[in-house]
C-alpha positions in Angstrom: -4.9 4.1 -17.1 -7.7 6.6 -17.1 -8.0 9.0 -20.0 -9.0 12.5 -18.9 -9.9 15.5 -21.1 -9.9 19.1 -19.8 -11.8 22.1 -21.1 -8.9 24.5 -20.6 -11.0 27.6 -21.1 -13.5 26.7 -18.5 -10.8 25.5 -16.1 -8.9 28.7 -16.4 -12.0 30.8 -15.7 -12.8 28.8 -12.6 -9.2 28.8 -11.3 -9.0 32.6 -11.8 -12.2 33.0 -9.8 -10.9 30.9 -7.0 -7.5 32.6 -6.9 -9.1 36.0 -6.9 -11.3 35.1 -4.0 -8.4 33.9 -1.9 -6.4 36.9 -2.8 -9.3 39.0 -1.5 -9.3 37.1 1.7 -5.6 37.8 2.2 -6.1 41.5 1.4 -9.0 41.9 3.7 -7.4 39.9 6.4 -10.5 37.8 6.8 -8.6 34.7 7.9 -6.5 36.6 10.3 -9.4 38.6 11.8 -9.5 36.6 15.0 -5.7 36.8 15.6 -5.7 40.6 15.0 -8.6 41.2 17.3 -7.1 39.3 20.2 -3.4 39.9 19.6 -2.7 36.3 20.2 -3.8 32.8 19.2 -6.9 31.5 20.9 -6.3 30.1 24.3 -5.6 26.3 24.4 -8.4 24.1 25.5 -8.1 22.3 28.8 -5.2 19.9 28.7 -5.9 16.1 28.6 -3.7 13.0 28.6 -1.7 12.9 25.3 -2.4 16.5 24.4 0.5 18.3 22.8 1.4 21.7 21.5 0.8 20.3 18.0 -2.7 19.0 18.7 -3.7 22.2 20.4 -2.4 24.3 17.5 -4.3 22.0 15.0 -7.5 22.3 16.9 -7.3 26.1 17.4 -6.5 26.9 13.8 -9.2 24.5 12.6 -11.9 26.3 14.7 -10.7 29.7 13.5 -10.8 28.6 9.8 -14.2 27.1 10.1 -15.6 30.3 11.6 -14.0 32.5 9.0 -13.9 30.8 5.7 -16.6 31.4 3.1 -19.9 33.2 3.3 -23.4 32.0 4.4 -26.4 31.5 2.1 -27.3 29.1 -0.6 -26.4 31.7 -3.3 -23.0 32.4 -1.9 -20.2 32.5 -4.4 -17.8 31.3 -1.8 -19.5 28.6 0.3 -18.4 27.8 3.8 -16.7 24.4 4.3 -18.9 21.8 5.8 -15.8 19.7 6.7 -12.2 20.5 7.4 -9.5 18.2 8.8 -5.8 18.3 9.5 -3.8 15.0 9.4 -0.1 15.3 10.5 2.6 12.7 10.0 5.6 13.3 12.3 8.3 10.7 11.7 11.9 10.3 12.8 13.9 7.7 10.9 17.3 6.1 10.6 18.2 4.7 7.2 21.4 2.8 6.3 22.3 1.0 3.0 25.2 -1.1 1.9 26.5 -2.6 -1.4 29.4 -4.8 -2.1 30.3 -4.9 1.6 30.5 -1.1 2.1 28.1 1.5 3.4 26.6 3.7 0.7 24.2 5.7 2.8 23.7 6.4 6.5 21.6 9.2 7.9 19.0 10.1 10.4 16.2 12.6 9.6 12.8 13.9 10.7 9.8 14.9 8.6 6.6 16.6 9.7 3.9 17.4 7.2 0.2 18.1 7.2 -2.6 17.0 4.9 -5.4 19.6 4.9 -8.7 18.3 3.6 -11.4 20.9 2.7 -14.9 19.9 1.6 -17.4 22.3 0.2 -21.1 21.7 -0.5 -22.6 18.8 1.4 -21.9 15.2 2.1 -24.3 14.3 -0.7 -22.3 16.2 -3.2 -19.1 18.1 -2.7 -15.9 19.1 -4.5 -14.5 15.5 -4.4 -17.2 14.2 -6.7 -16.1 12.0 -9.7 -12.7 12.9 -11.1 -12.2 15.8 -8.6 -11.5 13.8 -5.5 -8.0 15.2 -5.1 -9.4 18.8 -5.0 -10.0 18.4 -1.3 -6.3 17.8 -0.4 -3.4 20.2 0.2 -0.1 19.0 1.7 2.6 21.2 3.1 5.6 20.7 5.6 5.2 21.9 9.2 7.9 23.2 11.5 9.8 20.5 13.3 9.8 22.3 16.6 6.8 22.7 18.8 6.6 26.4 18.1 2.9 27.0 18.3 2.9 30.4 16.5 5.0 28.9 13.6 2.8 25.9 13.4 -0.4 28.0 13.3 1.1 30.3 10.6 1.9 27.2 8.4 -1.6 25.8 8.9 -3.1 29.2 8.1 -1.3 29.3 4.8 -2.0 25.6 4.0 -5.7 26.2 4.7 -5.9 29.2 2.4 -4.3 27.1 -0.4 -6.6 24.2 0.4 -9.8 26.4 0.3 -8.8 27.8 -3.1 -8.3 24.3 -4.5 -11.5 23.0 -3.1 -13.5 26.0 -4.5 -12.0 25.3 -7.9 -13.0 21.7 -7.7 -16.5 22.5 -6.4 -17.3 24.9 -9.3 -16.1 22.3 -11.8 -18.3 19.6 -10.2 -21.4 21.9 -10.3 -20.8 22.8 -13.9 -20.2 19.2 -15.0 -23.3 17.9 -13.3 -25.4 20.0 -15.6 -24.2 18.3 -18.7 -23.4 14.7 -17.8 -25.7 11.7 -18.0 -27.2 10.1 -14.8 -24.6 8.2 -12.8 -24.9 4.5 -12.2 -24.1 4.9 -8.5 -25.7 8.0 -6.9 -24.2 7.5 -3.5 -23.1 10.5 -1.4 -19.5 11.7 -1.6 -18.8 11.5 2.1 -20.2 9.4 4.9 -21.3 10.7 8.3 -19.4 9.1 11.1 -19.1 9.3 14.8 -15.9 11.3 15.7 -13.4 9.7 18.0 -11.1 11.1 20.6 -8.0 9.1 21.5 -4.9 11.1 22.2 -2.1 8.6 23.0 1.4 9.7 24.1 3.7 10.5 21.2 6.1 7.8 19.9 9.3 7.5 22.0 12.6 8.9 20.9 14.2 6.7 18.2 17.3 5.0 19.6 19.4 3.1 17.1 23.1 2.0 17.4 24.0 3.2 13.9 27.6 2.0 14.2 26.5 -1.5 15.1 24.0 -1.6 12.3 26.5 -0.3 9.7 28.8 -3.1 10.7 25.9 -5.6 10.4 25.0 -4.4 6.9 28.7 -4.5 5.8 28.9 -8.1 6.9 25.6 -9.1 5.2 26.5 -7.3 1.9 30.0 -8.8 1.8 28.5 -12.3 1.7 27.7 -11.9 -1.9 31.4 -11.6 -2.8 31.4 -15.4 -2.5 29.1 -15.6 -5.5 30.7 -13.9 -8.5 27.6 -14.4 -10.7 25.6 -12.3 -8.3 26.7 -8.9 -9.8 24.4 -6.5 -7.8 23.3 -6.4 -4.2 21.8 -4.0 -1.8 21.1 -4.3 1.9 19.0 -1.6 3.5 17.9 -1.0 7.0 15.3 1.5 8.2 13.8 2.2 11.6 11.0 4.7 12.1 9.1 6.1 15.0 6.1 8.1 13.9 3.2 9.9 15.5 0.1 10.5 13.4 -2.3 13.2 14.6 -5.8 13.9 13.2 -8.3 16.6 14.1 -11.5 17.4 12.2 -14.4 19.9 12.3 -16.6 17.0 13.3 -14.8 16.9 16.7 -12.3 14.0 16.0 -9.0 14.3 18.0 -6.8 11.3 17.5 -3.0 10.9 18.0 -1.4 7.5 17.7 2.3 6.4 17.8 3.8 3.6 15.7 7.3 2.0 15.4 8.7 -0.2 12.7 12.1 -1.5 11.7 12.8 -3.3 8.4 15.8 -5.1 7.0 15.6 -5.7 3.2 18.2 -7.8 1.3 18.1 -7.7 -2.5 20.4 -9.4 -5.0 20.5 -9.8 -8.8 22.1 -11.9 -11.4 21.7 -12.3 -15.2 21.4 -15.4 -17.3 23.4 -16.0 -20.5 20.4 -15.2 -22.6 20.0 -11.7 -20.9 17.3 -12.5 -18.5 17.6 -10.6 -15.2 16.8 -12.6 -12.1 16.5 -11.2 -8.6 15.6 -12.3 -5.0 14.4 -10.3 -2.0 14.4 -11.2 1.7 12.5 -8.9 4.1 12.6 -8.9 7.9 10.3 -6.7 9.9 9.7 -6.0 13.6 8.4 -3.2 15.8 11.9 -2.1 16.8 15.5 -2.7 15.5 16.3 -4.8 18.6 13.6 -7.3 17.7 14.8 -8.0 14.1 16.4 -11.5 13.6 20.0 -12.0 14.8 22.9 -12.0 12.4 23.2 -15.8 12.2 19.6 -16.1 11.0 20.0 -13.3 8.5 23.3 -14.7 7.2 21.8 -18.2 6.6 18.9 -16.6 4.7 21.2 -14.5 2.6 23.5 -17.3 1.6 20.5 -19.5 0.7 19.2 -16.6 -1.5 22.5 -16.2 -3.3 22.8 -20.0 -4.0 19.2 -19.9 -5.3 20.1 -17.1 -7.7 23.1 -19.0 -9.0 20.9 -22.0 -9.6 18.2 -19.8 -11.3 20.9 -18.4 -13.6 21.4 -21.8 -15.3 17.9 -23.1 -14.9 15.9 -23.9 -18.1 13.4 -21.5 -19.5 9.9 -22.8 -19.1 7.2 -22.7 -21.8 3.7 -21.1 -21.4 1.6 -23.5 -19.3 -2.0 -24.1 -18.4 -2.6 -26.7 -15.7 -2.5 -27.5 -12.0 -0.2 -25.8 -9.5 0.6 -25.3 -5.9 1.3 -21.8 -4.5 3.2 -21.9 -1.3 1.7 -20.0 1.7 3.8 -16.9 0.9 3.0 -17.0 -2.8 -0.7 -17.6 -2.0 -0.7 -14.6 0.3 0.6 -12.3 -2.6 -1.9 -13.9 -5.0 -4.9 -13.2 -2.7 -3.7 -9.6 -2.1 -3.4 -8.9 -5.9 -6.2 -10.9 -7.4 -8.9 -10.6 -4.7 -8.0 -7.9 -2.2 -7.7 -4.9 -4.6 -11.1 -5.8 -6.1 -12.8 -5.7 -2.7 -11.7 -2.1 -2.1 -14.8 0.1 -1.7 -14.0 2.8 -4.2 -13.7 0.2 -7.0 -17.4 -0.5 -6.7 -18.4 3.0 -8.1 -17.5 5.3 -10.9 -17.6 5.2 -14.7 -14.1 3.8 -15.0 -14.1 0.9 -12.6 -14.6 -2.7 -13.9 -16.6 -3.6 -10.7 -15.8 -7.3 -10.8 -17.6 -8.1 -7.6 -19.9 -5.1 -7.1 -23.2 -6.9 -7.8 -22.2 -10.2 -6.0 -22.8 -9.3 -2.4 -24.4 -12.3 -0.7 -23.2 -14.6 -3.4 -20.3 -17.1 -3.5 -17.1 -15.8 -5.1 -14.8 -18.4 -3.6 -15.0 -22.1 -2.9 -17.2 -22.7 0.3 -14.2 -23.8 2.4 -12.5 -20.4 2.2 -13.0 -17.3 4.3 -11.2 -14.0 4.1 -11.0 -11.2 6.6 -9.0 -8.0 6.9 -7.9 -7.3 10.4 -5.5 -4.3 10.9 -5.9 -4.6 14.7 -3.5 -7.5 14.7 0.1 -6.5 15.5 1.6 -9.9 14.9 0.7 -13.4 13.6 2.4 -16.4 15.2 5.1 -14.2 16.5 5.9 -12.3 13.3 5.1 -8.6 13.1 2.5 -7.6 10.5 3.1 -4.5 8.4 -0.6 -3.8 7.9 -1.3 -3.0 11.6 -2.7 0.4 12.6 -4.9 1.7 15.4 -6.8 4.4 13.4 -7.1 4.8 9.7 -6.1 8.1 7.9 -9.7 9.5 8.3 -9.6 9.2 12.1 -11.7 6.0 12.2 -10.9 3.1 14.5 -9.3 0.1 12.8 -11.6 -2.9 12.9 -11.7 -6.5 11.7 -13.9 -6.9 8.6 -15.3 -10.2 7.5 -15.1 -9.9 3.7 -15.9 -13.4 2.6 -17.5 -16.1 4.8 -17.6 -19.7 3.6 -17.0 -18.4 0.1 -19.8 -15.8 0.2 -19.0 -12.1 -0.3 -20.1 -10.2 2.8 -18.8 -6.6 2.3 -16.1 -4.4 1.0 -13.1 -2.4 2.4 -14.6 1.0 3.1 -13.2 4.5 3.6 -15.6 7.4 4.1 -16.5 7.3 0.4 -19.9 5.5 0.3 -21.1 3.0 -2.4 -24.6 1.9 -3.2 -24.4 -1.2 -1.1 -22.3 0.1 1.9 -22.9 3.6 3.3 -20.4 3.7 6.2 -16.7 3.4 6.8 -15.3 0.2 8.3 -12.0 1.8 9.3 -10.0 1.1 6.1 -9.5 4.6 4.7 -5.8 4.6 4.2 -3.3 6.8 2.4 0.3 7.9 2.2 0.9 11.5 3.1 0.0 13.7 0.2 -2.8 11.4 -1.0 -6.6 11.2 -0.4 -7.6 8.2 1.6 -9.4 5.3 -0.1 -10.5 1.9 0.9 -7.3 -0.2 1.2 -6.1 -3.5 2.6 -4.4 -3.8 6.0 -3.8 -7.4 7.2 -5.6 -9.7 4.7 -6.2 -13.1 6.4 -7.2 -16.2 4.5 -8.5 -19.2 6.3 -9.6 -22.6 5.1 -11.8 -25.5 6.4 -10.4 -27.9 3.8 -6.7 -28.1 4.7 -4.3 -31.0 4.4 -0.6 -31.5 5.2 1.6 -30.1 2.4 2.8 -33.7 1.6 -0.8 -34.6 0.8 -1.2 -31.4 -1.2 1.8 -32.4 -3.3 0.2 -35.9 -3.9 -3.0 -34.2 -5.0 -1.1 -32.0 -7.4 0.4 -35.0 -9.1 -2.9 -36.7 -9.3 -4.5 -33.6 -10.8 -1.7 -33.3 -13.4 -2.2 -37.0 -14.4 -5.9 -36.5 -14.6 -5.3 -33.6 -17.0 -2.7 -35.5 -19.0 0.1 -33.2 -18.0 3.7 -34.3 -17.6 4.1 -32.0 -14.6 2.4 -29.5 -12.4 4.0 -26.3 -11.1 5.1 -25.3 -7.6 5.5 -21.6 -6.9 7.8 -21.3 -3.9 8.1 -17.5 -3.8 6.4 -14.5 -5.5 7.7 -10.9 -5.5 4.8 -8.8 -6.6 2.1 -8.3 -9.1 -0.5 -5.9 -10.4 -4.2 -6.0 -11.0 -6.2 -4.2 -13.7 -9.5 -3.0 -12.3 -10.7 -0.4 -14.8 -13.4 -1.3 -17.3 -11.4 0.2 -20.3 -9.0 -2.8 -19.9 -9.5 -6.5 -19.5 -10.2 -7.5 -15.9 -6.9 -9.4 -15.6 -4.0 -9.8 -13.2 -0.3 -10.6 -13.5 1.8 -12.0 -10.7 5.6 -12.3 -10.9 7.0 -15.5 -9.3 10.7 -15.6 -8.2 11.1 -19.3 -7.6 9.2 -22.0 -9.6 9.6 -25.7 -9.8 8.2 -28.4 -12.2 6.8 -31.3 -10.2 6.9 -34.3 -12.5 4.2 -37.0 -12.4 6.7 -39.8 -13.2 8.8 -39.3 -10.0 11.7 -37.3 -11.5 13.2 -34.8 -9.1 11.6 -31.4 -9.1 13.2 -29.1 -11.6 13.9 -25.4 -11.0 12.8 -23.2 -14.0 12.7 -19.5 -14.8 10.9 -17.0 -17.1 7.5 -17.6 -15.5 4.7 -15.1 -15.1 1.2 -15.9 -13.8 -1.7 -14.4 -15.7 -5.4 -14.8 -15.7 -8.8 -13.4 -14.8 -9.9 -13.2 -11.2 -13.1 -15.2 -11.1 -11.7 -18.1 -13.1 -8.5 -18.2 -11.0 -10.3 -18.0 -7.6 -12.8 -20.7 -8.4 -10.1 -23.2 -9.5 -8.8 -23.6 -5.9 -9.2 -27.3 -4.9 -7.6 -27.4 -1.4 -5.2 -25.7 0.9 -2.3 -26.6 3.1 -2.5 -26.7 6.9 0.1 -23.9 7.6 -0.4 -20.2 7.1 2.5 -18.0 5.9 3.0 -14.3 5.9 3.9 -11.7 3.3 4.8 -8.2 4.5 5.3 -5.5 1.9 4.5 -2.1 0.5 1.5 -1.7 -1.7 1.1 1.1 -4.2 -2.3 2.4 -5.5 -4.1 5.7 -6.1 -3.8 6.7 -2.4 -0.1 6.1 -2.4 2.3 3.5 -1.0 1.3 1.9 2.3 2.5 -1.1 4.4 0.3 -4.2 4.1 0.4 -7.8 5.1 -1.3 -10.9 3.8 -1.6 -14.3 5.5 -2.6 -17.5 3.7 -2.1 -21.2 3.5 -0.6 -22.9 0.5 -3.2 -23.7 -2.1 -3.7 -26.2 -4.9 -5.4 -24.9 -8.0 -6.7 -27.0 -10.9 -5.9 -24.5 -13.5 -3.3 -21.7 -13.6 -2.0 -20.0 -16.7 1.6 -18.8 -17.2 3.3 -16.8 -19.8 6.9 -15.9 -20.4 8.3 -12.7 -18.8 9.7 -9.7 -20.6 13.4 -10.4 -21.2 16.4 -8.2 -21.5 19.1 -8.5 -24.1 22.1 -7.3 -22.2 24.7 -10.0 -21.7 26.1 -10.8 -18.2 29.2 -8.9 -17.1 32.1 -9.8 -19.4 34.9 -9.5 -16.8 34.9 -11.2 -13.4 34.5 -8.9 -10.4 37.8 -7.6 -8.9 39.4 -10.2 -6.8 37.7 -13.2 -8.4 39.9 -15.8 -10.0 40.2 -15.6 -13.8 37.4 -17.4 -15.5 35.5 -17.8 -12.2 32.7 -15.6 -13.6 31.6 -17.3 -16.8 31.3 -14.8 -19.6 29.4 -17.2 -21.8 31.5 -16.1 -24.7 29.7 -16.4 -27.9 26.4 -17.1 -26.2 24.9 -13.7 -27.1 
């Protein structure tokens, strides 16, 4: 967490100046001069394939704003923007949820919003500098209908608000630069890129048989009634068709459609000692029709419920430091959290960032048999849809494959249009949720290995390593839910990953033992350099990643990996006892209350 202090007196003075200027613009009709003079909005440009009322309105209002906002001259109190962009998310979605075999939510809706980005000054230094990055962004809803006059009116209002905010930020930046020490990274605030034009047809109308999916969710959720100790469940389905449009004063004109459908099954139980345990299964495809059939989902759901019941009575493990295997899915989450976030471009500059790998370009940061790329152009991997796919990033730059690490050596970082000392240009990874400024983010993180062995051999190597270290067992992490990485320099450069399913693999031949209360902790460089070998099959993790630019869909693909040293600690544990009464309809005593255990 970053500590920020604000000089309220100076902030209020600047805000008043900016607000007064925008009020004067309204009063004088500066921003509406072109509309008043002509009586109508500017004529639309010549239609091209994929062009829509929305795109034409965005471009016309952008041109009008660029020609009207601010005043010329270096001494101007209200500088003209050097960059302006409109990014519109237009999404239609169907969402359904069920619990305990009954529907709790079922609706269809549509959202259309615009992110207005205004930059004052120059690419070398503008209103986004330092802590003021968000001063460039203003987000407002847009009309859902293709009413050009209404859309332009909304854009006009949003642009006015955006300019006022940008001016406030720019004046703060100019003032602060006079009193602060020299910055370590003096890179520009914005990179100069070639604008793209690619207007694809809008996403097709969303067609979902809601009645059929409601029935499917009821059936899936009702499966948990067979397991009285599983006291909470939620099954959710969402299908979305979205068209993202982006226009900028540089000449970019991009509109790209996307479709996604997700089915998420969550369930929770509680052990006698108060520890909450949960499991999640996620299915994803590019349409509802391509999600797995009911038989496949049912089998996965029952297996998940049985695993929860086994976890409930599994022994609590002790803190451990020793060898372990992470399954492919667990390894994918591990690489996303421990490595991926530290390779995001914006983490290589600024006074607050720990900059773990900033000075290590061209140097090994992984064993030589490992390579890592991020490729958002991939729509699927071995037949499974990838969440992190996109055609253009949220700054209008084409998605592209980026070789991050080759044979263990760090090659580059994931770049938005915010330059750093070692990389001046975007590589198509400026991503954000609507309402947030884009930053360098992961898309589809792909880990490959030239030292792979069958997983049976990987298990033998784990046992040998545990014997070598004098350990009674090694650990096998079958599934991981999530984690978090600390990247700021005010805190230790550490990570924590939360496993869901963990086994002890004993060296004396005893059967593997399911355990609970395990959390993986460590520091990135030590953890990454302890990898000894990998399995020969890659697995996929699809999920939603949250960071400073919002929550975005991501994927990670990785093989299982054997590490010589991994450190675990116990998780935070609750104190509430399991439900005292059995659920309605369960036989008396079927749900063990563990009387006297708490």
